C-alpha positions, 0 to 999 in steps of 0.5 A: 745080674751079680758080679762074683765076690772074687771079681768085685775089685776088678769090676769096680776098677773096670767101671772107673776105666769105662768112665774115663773112656777106655775101651772094653778091649783095653780094659779086658787086656789090662785086667786079664778078662774077656771083653764079654766079662767087662760087658757083663760087669757093666750091666750089674747095678752095683757096677753101674752105680760105681760108673755113675759115681766115677762120671760125676767125679770126672764132671766135677773135676772138669767143671773146676778146671773150666771155671778156673779158666773162666774166672781168669778170663774175667780178671783180664781187663783187656777182655772185651765186654762181650766176652766178659758177659759170655763168661758170666753166662757160662758161670751161671749155666755151669752153676745151674747144671752142677746144682741139678746133678748133685 
């Protein structure tokens, strides 16, 4: 399934929008196409690859934000030892997951 060359830019943009959780209806409205067109685009391998890339970028950004919060908690001397242990476990878990997805 291929996307016509003249629509490749819009299709790539649609992939990023889908990755951010925007509905096909909203994407179609913004890009001036039908929902069926957006659905068709999302089935194309090149567009799926762009979607996967966008999802990875979003996950890495969210990981960074989460880790910033966890490290701030670890620096808090008033945090109970159990919460510090949970924060350390979260860090290890996130690191393993991130390394598995790269």
